[in-house]
C-alpha positions in Angstrom: -16.4 -10.4 1.5 -12.9 -9.6 0.2 -11.0 -12.0 2.2 -13.3 -15.0 0.6 -12.7 -13.5 -2.6 -8.8 -13.5 -2.1 -9.2 -16.9 -0.9 -11.6 -18.3 -3.5 -8.9 -17.3 -5.9 -6.1 -18.9 -4.1 -8.1 -22.4 -4.4 -8.8 -22.0 -8.0 -5.4 -21.3 -8.7 -4.2 -24.6 -6.6 -6.6 -26.3 -7.9 -5.0 -25.8 -11.5 -1.3 -26.9 -10.0 0.5 -30.2 -11.2 -1.3 -33.5 -11.0 0.5 -35.2 -8.5 0.7 -32.0 -6.1 4.3 -32.4 -5.8 4.7 -28.7 -7.0 3.9 -25.7 -4.8 3.0 -22.8 -6.6 4.8 -19.4 -6.3 2.8 -16.8 -4.6 2.7 -13.1 -5.1 0.8 -10.6 -3.6 -0.8 -7.7 -5.4 -1.5 -5.1 -3.2 -3.4 -1.5 -4.3 -5.4 1.3 -3.0 -8.3 0.8 -5.7 -11.8 -0.2 -5.1 -13.2 -3.5 -6.0 -15.7 -2.2 -8.5 -12.8 0.1 -9.9 -10.9 -0.5 -13.6 -7.6 -0.9 -11.6 -9.0 -3.6 -9.3 -10.4 -5.5 -12.6 -7.5 -5.1 -14.5 -5.6 -6.8 -11.6 -8.1 -9.7 -11.0 -7.5 -10.1 -15.1 -3.8 -10.4 -15.0 -4.0 -12.9 -11.9 -6.4 -15.1 -13.8 -4.8 -15.1 -17.1 -1.2 -15.8 -15.2 -2.8 -18.7 -13.2 -4.5 -20.3 -16.7 -1.1 -19.5 -18.6 1.0 -21.1 -15.3 -1.3 -23.7 -14.9 -1.2 -22.8 -11.3 2.4 -22.8 -11.1 2.3 -18.7 -10.0 -0.2 -17.2 -8.3 -0.9 -13.6 -8.2 -3.4 -12.5 -5.0 -4.6 -9.3 -5.2 -5.4 -7.0 -1.8 -7.8 -4.4 -2.7 -8.7 -1.4 -1.0 -5.7 -0.5 0.8 -5.6 -3.7 2.7 -1.7 -3.8 2.5 -1.5 -0.3 3.0 -1.0 3.4 1.2 0.4 3.4 -2.5 3.9 4.1 -0.6 3.6 1.4 1.3 3.0 -1.3 -1.6 5.9 0.3 -3.6 8.4 0.3 -0.3 6.8 -3.2 0.3 8.3 -4.6 -2.9 11.6 -2.9 -2.7 12.0 -4.3 1.0 10.9 -7.9 -0.5 7.5 -8.5 1.4 5.7 -8.0 -1.4 5.7 -8.6 -5.2 3.6 -6.1 -7.4 1.2 -3.4 -7.2 -0.8 -0.4 -9.5 1.1 3.3 -9.1 2.3 5.8 -11.4 3.9 9.5 -10.6 4.3 8.7 -7.0 7.2 7.2 -8.3 8.7 10.3 -8.9 10.3 10.1 -5.0 12.8 7.8 -6.9 12.3 7.8 -10.3 12.1 11.8 -11.3 10.9 11.5 -15.1 7.3 9.7 -13.4 6.5 13.2 -12.6 5.9 14.1 -16.0 3.2 11.5 -16.3 1.0 13.9 -14.4 1.9 17.3 -14.5 -1.3 19.5 -14.8 -2.1 20.9 -18.1 0.3 18.6 -19.9 -1.8 15.9 -22.1 -4.4 17.2 -23.4 -6.5 14.3 -23.8 -6.7 10.4 -23.8 -6.1 10.1 -26.8 -2.6 12.0 -26.2 -1.8 9.8 -23.1 -1.6 7.0 -25.1 0.3 8.4 -27.6 2.7 9.1 -25.3 2.9 6.0 -23.2 3.6 4.1 -26.7 6.4 6.4 -28.0 9.7 6.7 -27.1 8.5 9.3 -24.1 6.7 6.4 -22.3 9.9 3.5 -22.9 12.2 6.5 -21.2 9.8 6.8 -18.2 9.2 3.2 -17.6 13.0 2.3 -18.2 14.0 5.2 -15.1 11.5 3.4 -13.4 13.0 0.2 -13.6 16.7 1.3 -12.8 16.2 4.0 -10.3 13.4 1.9 -8.3 13.4 -1.5 -9.2 9.7 -1.9 -10.5 9.2 -3.4 -14.1 6.3 -1.7 -15.7 4.3 -4.8 -16.9 1.2 -2.9 -18.7 -0.4 0.4 -18.3 -4.1 1.4 -17.8 -5.3 4.4 -18.7 -7.7 7.0 -16.6 -10.2 9.4 -17.0 -9.4 12.9 -16.0 -8.6 14.0 -12.9 -11.5 16.6 -11.3 -12.4 18.7 -8.4 -15.0 18.3 -6.8 -16.4 20.0 -3.3 -19.6 21.0 -1.7 -19.8 24.2 -3.4 -19.5 25.5 -7.1 -15.8 25.9 -8.6 -15.7 28.1 -11.6 -12.8 29.8 -11.5 -9.8 29.7 -9.3 -10.9 32.7 -7.3 -13.9 30.5 -6.2 -11.5 28.3 -4.4 -10.6 31.1 -2.0 -8.9 28.8 0.3 -10.9 25.7 -0.3 -9.0 22.5 1.6 -8.3 19.7 -1.0 -6.9 16.8 -0.5 -4.2 15.5 -3.1 -1.8 12.6 -3.6 1.4 12.7 -2.2 3.2 14.6 -5.1 4.9 17.8 -4.8 3.8 18.9 -8.2 0.3 18.9 -7.4 0.8 20.7 -4.1 2.4 23.6 -5.8 -0.5 23.6 -8.5 -3.3 23.8 -6.0 -1.6 26.7 -3.9 -0.9 29.1 -7.0 -4.7 28.3 -7.8 -5.6 30.0 -4.3 -6.6 26.1 -2.3 -5.3 24.6 0.6 -3.7 21.6 -0.5 -3.4 18.7 2.1 -1.7 15.3 0.9 -3.5 12.2 2.4 -3.7 8.8 1.9 -6.7 7.7 -0.3 -8.1 5.3 2.1 -8.4 8.3 5.2 -10.3 10.5 2.2 -14.1 9.4 2.7 -13.9 10.0 6.8 -12.1 13.3 6.0 -14.4 14.4 3.6 -17.2 13.4 5.9 -15.6 15.0 8.8 -15.3 17.9 7.3 -11.4 17.7 7.9 -10.7 18.4 4.1 -13.3 20.0 2.2 -12.5 18.7 -1.5 -10.8 16.3 -3.2 -9.5 15.4 -7.2 -9.6 12.4 -9.0 -11.1 10.6 -11.9 -15.1 10.3 -12.1 -15.1 6.7 -11.9 -12.8 6.5 -8.5 -15.4 9.4 -7.2 -17.8 6.4 -7.7 -16.4 3.8 -6.8 -15.0 5.0 -3.4 -18.6 6.5 -2.3 -17.3 9.9 -2.7 -20.5 11.1 -4.2 -22.2 10.6 -0.4 -20.1 13.7 0.9 -19.4 16.0 -1.9 -22.2 17.6 -4.1 -20.2 19.0 -6.9 -17.8 17.5 -9.6 -16.3 20.5 -11.5 -14.9 19.9 -14.4 -11.3 20.9 -14.2 -9.6 18.0 -16.2 -6.3 19.3 -15.1 -4.4 16.2 -15.3 -4.8 13.2 -18.3 -2.8 10.4 -17.3 -2.0 7.0 -16.8 -0.5 3.9 -14.3 1.3 1.0 -14.4 1.0 -2.6 -12.8 4.3 -3.1 -12.1 6.3 -6.1 -10.4 10.0 -6.2 -8.4 12.6 -6.8 -10.8 13.8 -9.0 -8.4 11.0 -11.1 -7.6 10.6 -11.3 -11.5 14.0 -12.2 -12.6 13.8 -14.7 -9.7 10.8 -16.8 -11.9 12.3 -19.5 -14.4 12.2 -18.0 -18.0 9.2 -20.2 -18.8 7.1 -18.7 -16.1 8.6 -15.1 -16.9 7.3 -14.9 -20.4 4.0 -16.5 -19.1 3.7 -13.4 -16.8 4.6 -11.1 -19.9 2.2 -12.4 -21.7 -0.6 -12.2 -19.1 0.2 -8.8 -19.2 -0.4 -8.1 -23.0 -3.9 -9.6 -22.5 -4.9 -7.7 -19.4 -3.8 -4.5 -20.8 -5.9 -5.1 -23.6 -8.6 -5.8 -21.3 -8.3 -2.9 -19.4 -8.2 -0.9 -22.6 -11.5 -2.2 -23.6 -13.0 -1.6 -20.1 -12.0 2.1 -20.3 -13.8 2.6 -23.2 -17.0 1.5 -21.6 -16.8 3.4 -18.6 -15.6 6.9 -20.0 -19.1 8.1 -20.5 -21.2 5.4 -18.0 -20.0 7.1 -14.8 -21.4 10.6 -15.4 -24.8 9.3 -15.5 -24.3 7.1 -12.5 -22.9 9.8 -10.7 -26.1 12.3 -11.7 -28.4 9.6 -10.7 -26.6 10.3 -6.9 -27.4 13.8 -7.0 -24.1 14.9 -8.3 -23.9 18.2 -10.3 -21.4 19.0 -13.0 -20.2 22.4 -13.0 -18.3 23.7 -16.5 -15.3 25.2 -15.6 -13.4 28.0 -17.3 -10.3 25.8 -17.6 -8.1 28.1 -19.5 -7.8 30.8 -16.3 -6.7 27.6 -14.5 -4.3 26.3 -17.0 -2.9 29.9 -17.3 -2.0 30.4 -13.7 -0.8 26.4 -13.2 0.9 25.9 -16.6 4.0 28.6 -15.9 4.7 27.7 -12.8 4.8 23.7 -13.7 7.2 24.3 -16.1 9.2 26.6 -14.2 9.5 23.8 -11.4 10.6 20.7 -14.0 14.1 19.8 -14.3 16.1 19.9 -17.5 15.6 16.5 -17.7 12.2 16.5 -16.9 11.2 19.4 -19.2 13.1 17.7 -21.7 10.2 15.0 -21.6 7.3 17.8 -21.1 8.5 19.3 -24.4 8.4 15.9 -25.9 5.6 15.6 -24.6 3.8 19.0 -25.8 5.1 18.4 -29.4 3.1 15.0 -29.4 0.2 15.5 -32.7 
């Protein structure tokens, strides 16, 4: 089904190419780790659709969901090596661009509205510029995320309830430190390995936004969503700077135009999903647990602040100062 979807998009793009068939389209790959019914994939498809339409099939974006092109880091490296062109990413870029770490420092952003103010301020521009300068990736548009929550097979209401719970986390150093401080055993792991690892008991919990919990089917192997809301953040749809610069100016302008349309679409979709996934998960038998977020924050926040570099701390303090 996934291959048919990709092939169908390609045929559609080719059919919209030049009338005489003399010009072959430029084909770009956009690989990402999210399921096909996740908002990230929907935004990627919208972007691909708009690029195809605006360029009249001269530029084709082939979208590969579900880690078909590898992990998030694999996709980033593929772009840097020139074997791919686009992906969806965020705080994982801190390996190369340290300021990207601030996108997901636990208990920094207070709400989705706070996140959006940060992205659209000089703070967001500063982070995006460093990603371009140090990673060679150009953020084209952002997609908001629901807050990250901990899932488990026993209720977690306070940090002491973790009691060495083995929790999968993305390969983000600050996440490792945060969950260690809270009393868990954090285990970095690629997203496409999480379901099987939960099923087999290799890990006992994981933390992600609830829409991803649903679209990845984690409700089949996790009974509880503990409302830690420890990270509010966003992701970027990015393209390799070299790949973007290789386009004729006319096509480059169409890429930016498509980005704006896809970003607006993503914001509309986000507003729809912010409540619907709670009911969908309840229908699947998941129980939502209220937690003492203050207790979690009081343990994590001081350590996070002391872990930041001076450069990161400057941005972090600017974020906290946003009204």
